[in-house]
C-alpha positions as CSV (number, residue, x, y, z in Angstrom):
1,M,-5.6,-20.1,-1.9
2,T,-9.0,-20.0,0.0
3,L,-9.6,-17.8,2.8
4,A,-8.7,-20.4,5.7
5,S,-5.6,-21.2,4.3
6,R,-4.8,-18.0,3.7
7,F,-5.6,-17.3,7.6
8,R,-3.7,-19.9,8.4
9,A,-0.2,-18.4,6.3
10,S,-0.8,-15.3,8.0
11,A,-1.2,-16.6,11.8
12,A,1.8,-18.8,10.8
13,A,3.6,-15.6,9.8
14,A,2.3,-13.7,13.1
15,F,3.7,-16.9,15.2
16,A,6.9,-16.9,13.4
17,L,7.1,-13.0,14.8
18,V,6.2,-13.7,18.2
19,S,8.9,-16.2,18.4
20,T,11.4,-13.5,17.2
21,A,9.4,-11.1,19.3
22,G,9.3,-13.2,22.0
23,M,13.2,-13.0,22.5
24,A,13.3,-9.5,22.8
25,G,10.4,-8.7,24.6
26,A,8.9,-6.3,22.0
27,A,8.5,-6.0,18.4
28,D,8.8,-3.2,16.2
29,L,7.1,-3.3,13.1
30,N,5.0,-2.0,10.4
31,L,0.9,-2.7,10.7
32,P,-2.0,-2.3,8.4
33,V,-4.0,0.7,9.9
34,P,-7.1,2.2,8.8
35,T,-7.4,5.4,6.9
36,A,-10.4,6.3,8.1
37,V,-13.5,5.2,10.7
38,V,-14.7,1.9,10.0
39,Y,-18.1,1.1,11.3
40,P,-19.4,-2.9,12.5
41,G,-20.0,-4.5,8.7
42,Q,-18.2,-2.3,6.5
43,S,-14.7,-3.8,4.9
44,V,-11.6,-2.2,6.5
45,L,-10.1,-2.5,3.2
46,D,-12.7,-0.5,1.0
47,R,-12.6,2.1,4.2
48,G,-8.8,2.4,2.9
49,V,-5.6,1.0,4.8
50,I,-1.9,1.8,5.2
51,S,1.0,0.9,7.2
52,A,2.1,2.0,10.3
53,R,4.9,1.2,12.8
54,F,4.5,0.0,16.4
55,T,6.1,-1.5,18.9
56,V,3.9,-4.4,20.0
57,P,4.5,-6.7,23.0
58,G,5.9,-10.2,21.9
59,T,3.3,-12.2,24.2
60,Q,0.7,-9.7,22.7
61,L,1.7,-10.0,18.5
62,S,-0.9,-12.9,17.7
63,A,-3.8,-10.5,18.6
64,Y,-2.8,-8.2,15.9
65,V,-3.4,-8.8,12.0
66,V,0.0,-8.4,11.0
67,E,0.0,-8.0,7.3
68,E,-3.1,-6.2,5.0
69,G,-3.9,-10.0,3.2
70,M,-5.8,-10.4,6.4
71,L,-8.1,-8.1,6.3
72,K,-9.0,-9.8,2.6
73,N,-13.2,-11.1,3.2
74,R,-13.5,-9.8,6.5
75,L,-15.7,-6.6,7.7
76,A,-15.5,-5.2,11.1
77,R,-16.8,-6.8,14.4
78,R,-16.8,-3.5,15.9
79,T,-15.8,0.5,15.2
80,L,-12.4,1.1,13.9
81,L,-10.3,4.1,14.3
82,P,-7.9,5.6,12.3
83,N,-3.7,5.0,12.4
84,K,-5.1,2.4,15.1
85,P,-4.1,-1.5,14.7
86,I,-6.4,-3.9,14.3
87,L,-7.3,-6.9,16.2
88,L,-8.1,-10.1,15.2
89,S,-11.0,-10.1,17.0
90,D,-12.1,-6.7,15.8
91,L,-12.7,-8.8,12.6
92,K,-15.6,-10.9,11.2
93,S,-16.4,-13.1,8.4
94,P,-19.3,-11.6,6.1
95,D,-22.9,-13.1,6.9
96,A,-23.4,-16.8,4.9
97,V,-27.7,-16.1,5.5
98,T,-28.9,-12.6,6.4
99,A,-32.1,-13.1,8.7
100,G,-35.4,-12.3,7.0
101,V,-34.0,-13.3,3.2
102,P,-35.4,-16.4,1.9
103,T,-32.7,-19.2,1.1
104,T,-32.2,-22.8,0.3
105,I,-32.8,-25.2,2.9
106,V,-30.9,-28.5,2.4
107,Y,-31.6,-32.2,4.1
108,R,-29.4,-34.9,2.7
109,E,-29.3,-38.3,3.6
110,E,-27.6,-41.5,2.3
111,G,-30.0,-41.9,-0.9
112,L,-32.3,-38.9,0.0
113,F,-31.8,-35.0,-1.2
114,I,-34.6,-32.3,-0.6
115,T,-34.7,-28.9,-0.7
116,G,-37.0,-26.1,0.3
117,K,-37.6,-22.6,0.6
118,G,-36.7,-21.1,4.0
119,I,-36.7,-18.0,6.3
120,P,-33.2,-17.5,8.8
121,L,-34.5,-15.7,11.9
122,Q,-30.9,-13.7,12.3
123,S,-27.9,-13.7,10.5
124,V,-24.8,-15.8,10.6
125,E,-21.8,-16.9,8.9
126,A,-20.7,-19.9,7.4
127,G,-20.8,-23.0,9.5
128,Q,-22.3,-21.3,12.2
129,P,-25.8,-22.6,14.1
130,V,-29.0,-20.9,12.9
131,R,-33.0,-21.3,13.4
132,V,-34.9,-21.1,10.2
133,R,-38.5,-21.1,9.3
134,N,-39.8,-23.3,6.7
135,A,-41.7,-21.2,4.2
136,D,-44.0,-24.1,3.4
137,S,-45.2,-25.4,6.6
138,G,-44.1,-22.3,9.7
139,V,-42.2,-25.1,11.9
140,T,-38.9,-23.5,13.0
141,I,-36.2,-25.8,12.5
142,S,-32.5,-25.5,13.5
143,G,-29.4,-26.0,10.9
144,V,-26.1,-24.7,9.9
145,A,-25.3,-22.2,7.0
146,S,-23.2,-23.1,4.5
147,E,-20.7,-21.2,2.9
148,D,-23.0,-20.8,-0.9
149,G,-25.8,-19.4,1.7
150,S,-27.9,-22.6,2.1
151,I,-29.4,-23.9,5.3
152,E,-27.9,-27.7,6.1
153,V,-30.8,-29.0,8.6
154,S,-30.1,-33.0,9.6
155,S,-32.5,-35.6,11.9
156,R,-30.2,-35.6,14.8
């Protein structure tokens, strides 16, 4: 199961909880919380997670991490405190490319496939636009970070 499909399944579960909680106005449930301070860029699961009971307004439930599986392959976007619920907006996917670390630039067109080396100018997640300097020519171009760590460029 891919990260996207796991996230969709978790979001569907959260939506079901919101639907039920919306009728009562709030949901009383166990949410995963960090056991220690988690700093930006760290994995919440690596730092430790326990369950704690919270009452969450039904209209806000979809904003929270409601099960531990939603934390897999996710990093803290900001500092997370122990025993506090985690918002989905507090998390991010790991960077697919890292600024300054050489990677492969890929150009594809019908019947043509060109690769080269490039230096990303910023760190971004997969699917995000990124500027990259061609290691051979020094020219800066734009592309999109791929999950495999390469950068796809196009002629558009």
